[in-house]
C-alpha positions as CSV (number, residue, x, y, z in Angstrom):
1,X,0.0,0.0,0.0
2,X,1.5,3.4,-1.0
3,X,2.2,6.3,1.3
4,X,-0.6,8.3,-0.4
5,X,-3.2,5.7,0.3
6,X,-2.0,5.3,3.9
7,X,-2.1,9.1,4.4
8,X,-5.7,9.3,3.0
9,X,-6.8,6.4,5.1
10,X,-5.4,7.8,8.3
11,X,-6.6,11.3,7.5
12,X,-10.2,10.0,6.9
13,X,-10.1,7.8,10.1
14,X,-9.2,10.8,12.3
15,X,-11.9,13.1,10.9
16,X,-14.6,11.1,9.3
17,X,-16.8,11.1,12.4
18,X,-17.2,14.9,12.2
19,X,-17.9,14.8,8.5
20,X,-20.6,12.2,8.9
21,X,-22.2,14.2,11.7
22,X,-22.2,17.3,9.4
23,X,-23.6,15.3,6.5
24,X,-26.4,14.0,8.7
25,X,-27.3,17.6,9.8
26,X,-27.2,18.8,6.2
27,X,-29.5,16.0,5.0
28,X,-32.0,16.9,7.8
29,X,-32.0,20.5,6.8
30,X,-32.4,19.7,3.1
31,X,-35.4,17.4,3.7
32,X,-37.2,19.1,6.6
33,X,-35.7,22.6,7.0
34,X,-33.4,24.1,9.5
35,X,-36.1,24.3,12.1
36,X,-36.0,20.5,12.4
37,X,-32.6,20.7,14.2
38,X,-32.4,20.8,18.0
39,X,-30.7,23.7,19.8
40,X,-27.6,21.6,20.4
41,X,-27.5,20.6,16.7
42,X,-27.8,24.2,15.6
43,X,-24.8,25.1,17.9
44,X,-22.8,22.2,16.4
45,X,-23.5,23.0,12.8
46,X,-21.2,26.0,12.2
47,X,-18.4,24.3,14.2
48,X,-18.7,21.2,12.1
49,X,-18.8,23.3,8.9
50,X,-15.5,25.1,9.9
51,X,-13.9,21.8,10.8
52,X,-14.8,20.4,7.4
53,X,-13.5,23.4,5.6
54,X,-10.2,23.0,7.5
55,X,-10.1,19.4,6.5
56,X,-10.6,20.3,2.9
57,X,-7.8,22.9,3.1
58,X,-5.4,20.3,4.5
59,X,-6.5,17.7,2.0
60,X,-5.7,20.0,-0.9
61,X,-2.4,21.0,0.6
62,X,-1.1,17.5,1.0
63,X,-2.6,16.2,-2.3
64,X,-4.8,13.4,-0.9
65,X,-6.9,11.2,-3.1
66,X,-9.3,12.8,-5.5
67,X,-12.4,11.0,-4.3
68,X,-11.9,12.4,-0.8
69,X,-11.4,16.0,-2.1
70,X,-14.6,15.8,-4.2
71,X,-16.6,14.5,-1.2
72,X,-15.3,17.3,1.1
73,X,-15.9,19.9,-1.6
74,X,-19.5,18.8,-2.1
75,X,-20.2,18.5,1.6
76,X,-18.8,22.0,2.3
77,X,-20.9,23.5,-0.5
78,X,-24.1,21.9,0.8
79,X,-23.3,23.0,4.3
80,X,-22.7,26.5,3.2
81,X,-26.1,26.8,1.6
82,X,-27.7,25.3,4.7
83,X,-26.1,27.8,6.9
84,X,-26.0,31.0,4.8
85,X,-28.7,30.2,2.2
86,X,-32.3,31.6,2.3
87,X,-34.5,29.4,4.3
88,X,-37.7,31.4,4.0
89,X,-40.7,29.6,2.5
90,X,-42.3,30.8,-0.7
91,X,-45.2,32.3,1.2
92,X,-43.0,34.2,3.6
93,X,-41.0,35.5,0.7
94,X,-44.1,36.8,-1.1
95,X,-45.3,38.4,2.1
96,X,-42.0,40.1,2.7
97,X,-42.0,41.4,-0.8
98,X,-45.5,42.8,-0.5
99,X,-45.2,44.3,3.0
100,X,-41.5,45.4,2.9
101,X,-39.6,45.2,-0.4
102,X,-42.1,46.7,-2.8
103,X,-43.3,49.7,-0.7
104,X,-39.8,50.4,0.4
105,X,-38.4,50.4,-3.1
106,X,-41.2,52.7,-4.3
107,X,-40.6,55.2,-1.4
108,X,-36.9,55.2,-2.2
109,X,-37.8,56.1,-5.8
110,X,-40.4,58.7,-4.8
111,X,-38.7,61.6,-6.6
112,X,-38.5,59.6,-9.8
113,X,-42.1,58.6,-9.4
114,X,-43.0,62.3,-9.0
115,X,-40.9,63.2,-12.1
116,X,-42.6,60.5,-14.2
117,X,-46.0,61.7,-13.0
118,X,-45.2,65.2,-14.1
119,X,-44.0,63.9,-17.5
120,X,-47.2,62.0,-18.1
121,X,-49.3,64.9,-16.8
122,X,-47.5,67.3,-19.1
123,X,-48.2,65.1,-22.1
124,X,-51.9,64.9,-21.1
125,X,-52.3,68.6,-20.8
126,X,-50.6,69.3,-24.1
127,X,-52.7,66.8,-26.0
128,X,-55.9,67.9,-24.2
129,X,-55.6,71.6,-25.2
130,X,-54.4,70.7,-28.7
131,X,-57.4,68.4,-29.3
132,X,-59.9,70.8,-27.7
133,X,-58.7,73.5,-30.0
134,X,-58.6,71.3,-33.1
135,X,-60.0,67.8,-33.2
136,X,-57.7,66.9,-36.1
137,X,-54.9,66.5,-33.6
138,X,-56.7,63.4,-32.3
139,X,-55.9,61.6,-35.5
140,X,-52.2,62.6,-35.2
141,X,-51.9,61.5,-31.6
142,X,-54.1,58.5,-31.3
143,X,-53.4,55.5,-33.6
144,X,-56.3,53.6,-35.2
145,X,-55.6,50.6,-33.1
146,X,-55.8,52.6,-29.8
147,X,-58.8,54.6,-31.0
148,X,-60.9,51.4,-31.5
149,X,-63.4,53.3,-33.6
150,X,-63.7,56.2,-31.1
151,X,-62.8,59.2,-33.2
152,X,-64.1,62.7,-33.8
153,X,-66.1,61.2,-36.7
154,X,-68.1,59.1,-34.1
155,X,-71.6,60.2,-33.1
156,X,-71.9,61.5,-29.6
157,X,-74.4,58.8,-28.7
158,X,-72.1,56.1,-29.9
159,X,-69.3,57.5,-27.8
160,X,-71.6,57.6,-24.8
161,X,-72.8,54.0,-25.3
162,X,-69.2,52.9,-25.3
163,X,-68.8,54.2,-21.8
164,X,-71.8,52.3,-20.4
165,X,-72.4,49.2,-22.5
166,X,-70.9,45.9,-21.4
167,X,-73.3,44.6,-18.9
168,X,-74.5,41.9,-21.3
169,X,-71.0,40.5,-21.9
170,X,-70.5,37.0,-20.5
171,X,-68.0,36.2,-17.8
172,X,-65.8,34.2,-20.2
173,X,-65.6,37.1,-22.6
174,X,-64.7,39.5,-19.8
175,X,-62.1,37.0,-18.6
176,X,-60.5,37.0,-22.1
177,X,-60.8,40.8,-22.2
178,X,-59.1,41.2,-18.8
179,X,-56.3,38.8,-19.9
180,X,-55.7,40.8,-23.0
181,X,-55.6,44.0,-21.1
182,X,-53.1,42.6,-18.6
183,X,-50.8,41.3,-21.3
184,X,-50.9,44.7,-23.2
185,X,-50.4,46.9,-20.1
186,X,-47.7,44.7,-18.7
187,X,-45.8,44.9,-22.1
188,X,-46.1,48.7,-22.0
189,X,-44.9,48.8,-18.4
190,X,-41.9,46.4,-19.0
191,X,-41.0,48.3,-22.1
192,X,-40.9,51.6,-20.2
193,X,-38.6,50.0,-17.7
194,X,-36.3,48.3,-20.2
195,X,-35.8,51.5,-22.2
196,X,-34.1,53.0,-19.1
197,X,-30.9,51.3,-20.3
198,X,-30.8,53.9,-23.2
199,X,-30.1,56.6,-20.6
200,X,-33.8,57.1,-19.9
201,X,-34.6,59.1,-23.0
202,X,-36.9,56.5,-24.7
203,X,-38.6,56.0,-21.3
204,X,-39.3,59.7,-21.1
205,X,-40.7,59.7,-24.6
206,X,-42.9,56.7,-24.0
207,X,-44.4,58.1,-20.8
208,X,-45.0,61.4,-22.4
209,X,-46.7,59.7,-25.3
210,X,-49.0,57.8,-23.0
211,X,-50.0,61.1,-21.5
212,X,-50.6,62.5,-24.9
213,X,-53.0,59.6,-25.8
214,X,-54.8,59.9,-22.5
215,X,-55.2,63.7,-22.8
216,X,-56.4,63.6,-26.4
217,X,-58.9,60.8,-25.6
218,X,-60.4,62.8,-22.6
219,X,-60.5,65.9,-24.8
220,X,-62.6,64.1,-27.4
221,X,-65.3,63.1,-24.9
222,X,-65.2,66.4,-23.1
223,X,-65.9,68.3,-26.4
224,X,-69.1,66.2,-26.6
225,X,-70.2,67.0,-23.1
226,X,-69.1,63.6,-21.7
227,X,-66.2,64.8,-19.6
228,X,-67.6,63.5,-16.3
229,X,-68.7,60.3,-17.9
230,X,-65.3,59.5,-19.4
231,X,-63.6,60.5,-16.1
232,X,-65.6,57.9,-14.2
233,X,-65.0,55.3,-17.0
234,X,-61.2,55.8,-16.6
235,X,-61.2,56.4,-12.9
236,X,-62.4,53.0,-11.8
237,X,-59.3,51.3,-13.1
238,X,-57.0,54.2,-14.1
239,X,-56.0,55.1,-10.5
240,X,-54.3,51.7,-10.4
241,X,-53.3,51.2,-14.1
242,X,-51.8,54.7,-14.7
243,X,-50.1,54.6,-11.3
244,X,-48.5,51.2,-12.2
245,X,-47.3,52.6,-15.6
246,X,-45.8,55.6,-13.8
247,X,-43.9,53.2,-11.5
248,X,-42.5,51.3,-14.4
249,X,-41.3,54.5,-16.0
250,X,-39.8,55.6,-12.7
251,X,-38.0,52.2,-12.5
252,X,-36.6,52.9,-16.1
253,X,-35.3,56.2,-14.9
254,X,-33.7,54.4,-12.0
255,X,-31.7,52.3,-14.5
256,X,-30.7,55.5,-16.3
257,X,-29.5,57.0,-13.0
258,X,-27.4,53.9,-12.4
259,X,-25.6,54.5,-15.7
260,X,-25.4,58.3,-15.7
261,X,-24.6,59.0,-12.1
262,X,-22.5,56.1,-10.5
263,X,-21.2,58.3,-7.7
264,X,-18.3,56.6,-5.9
265,X,-19.2,53.1,-7.2
266,X,-18.2,51.8,-10.6
267,X,-20.8,52.3,-13.3
268,X,-21.5,48.5,-13.5
269,X,-21.8,48.1,-9.7
270,X,-24.1,51.1,-9.4
271,X,-26.3,49.8,-12.3
272,X,-26.6,46.4,-10.6
273,X,-27.6,48.1,-7.3
274,X,-30.1,50.5,-9.0
275,X,-31.4,47.6,-11.2
276,X,-32.1,45.4,-8.2
277,X,-34.3,48.1,-6.6
278,X,-35.9,49.0,-9.9
279,X,-36.8,45.3,-10.5
280,X,-38.7,45.3,-7.2
281,X,-40.7,48.3,-8.3
282,X,-41.5,46.7,-11.7
283,X,-42.6,43.4,-10.2
284,X,-44.9,45.2,-7.9
285,X,-46.2,47.4,-10.7
286,X,-47.0,44.3,-12.8
287,X,-49.1,43.0,-9.8
288,X,-50.9,46.3,-9.8
289,X,-51.6,46.0,-13.5
290,X,-53.2,42.6,-12.8
291,X,-55.5,44.3,-10.4
292,X,-56.2,47.1,-12.9
293,X,-57.0,44.5,-15.6
294,X,-59.6,42.9,-13.3
295,X,-61.1,46.3,-12.5
296,X,-61.2,47.3,-16.2
297,X,-62.2,43.9,-17.6
298,X,-65.0,43.1,-15.0
299,X,-65.7,46.1,-12.8
300,X,-65.9,48.7,-15.5
301,X,-68.1,46.6,-17.7
302,X,-70.6,45.5,-15.0
303,X,-70.6,48.7,-12.9
304,X,-72.3,51.5,-14.9
305,X,-73.2,53.8,-12.1
306,X,-70.8,56.8,-12.4
307,X,-70.7,57.5,-8.7
308,X,-69.8,53.9,-7.9
309,X,-67.0,54.1,-10.5
310,X,-65.6,57.2,-8.9
311,X,-65.9,55.6,-5.4
312,X,-64.1,52.5,-6.3
313,X,-61.3,54.3,-8.2
314,X,-61.0,56.8,-5.3
315,X,-60.7,54.0,-2.8
316,X,-58.0,52.3,-4.9
317,X,-56.0,55.6,-5.1
318,X,-56.2,56.1,-1.4
319,X,-55.1,52.5,-0.8
320,X,-52.1,52.8,-3.2
321,X,-51.0,56.1,-1.7
322,X,-51.3,54.7,1.8
323,X,-49.6,51.4,1.0
324,X,-46.7,52.8,-1.2
325,X,-46.5,56.2,0.4
326,X,-47.2,56.1,4.1
327,X,-46.3,52.4,4.7
328,X,-43.3,52.6,2.4
329,X,-42.0,55.5,4.4
330,X,-42.5,53.6,7.7
331,X,-40.6,50.6,6.4
332,X,-37.7,52.9,5.3
333,X,-37.6,54.5,8.7
334,X,-37.3,51.1,10.3
335,X,-34.3,50.2,8.2
């Protein structure tokens, strides 16, 4: 028997008991979770991990057999994830995101949210006054696909019917409608976010254009004496949907900030940091768009009373402001 084999055999004999003990604890954690360990086992775990790392270091230094090295490397890796990995369940991770990560990220991005809101509002006001002054601007601003037949050439009664008809639509049709709305709005939101990589300029343009379309649309109905009606029609879902689109735009501007203003960090490091926070905002905004799609696809079609539409939209706005504003601020203060 060679010296190498003797060394490996002696080395294993002296330390194998601790390795097996660590392996047992790792297997328990992997199957049942870290809470399955007793207090004594939890105390032993980091000590056994450090001992195994020390064994691995020695084994590499004296060039022991390859099988032992592979065993120790794998055991050390598994133990590392058991000790330092995330042990939270899916449910607790979701709750943490909803009650901490998302509102905190939005509050930290509040000035970009405000800037994005101003950009959209500016676009809306410009288009509103242009269209009120000359309806031909409507054709320039609103594409045929977005107009869906609602143009200055439409009769006032047809425009009014479009705001209140829908109660006869089946639940399946509304479900398909809501799914389509969610897909479209999510695409717009994600696009606003992704364009932030181009220094935020395309994000600025897209948000401004969304404001233009909204302003021109409202102007058309207002010119026919349907201003309050279209406001209620938009309000029931718009306080959620428009807010979510604004958040996506703000996240895009966050990416732009990561590139343009790295501060003391490297540009790549700062982009990674800003991107992580922006991603939280976007994920939360997509969830908001899901809520908006339900409100638009079902609520807006079945609820035709204008005061009820305003009430639901107003309550949603109060909720989002309280959740993302007040609660987000409280979470930031805690941290």
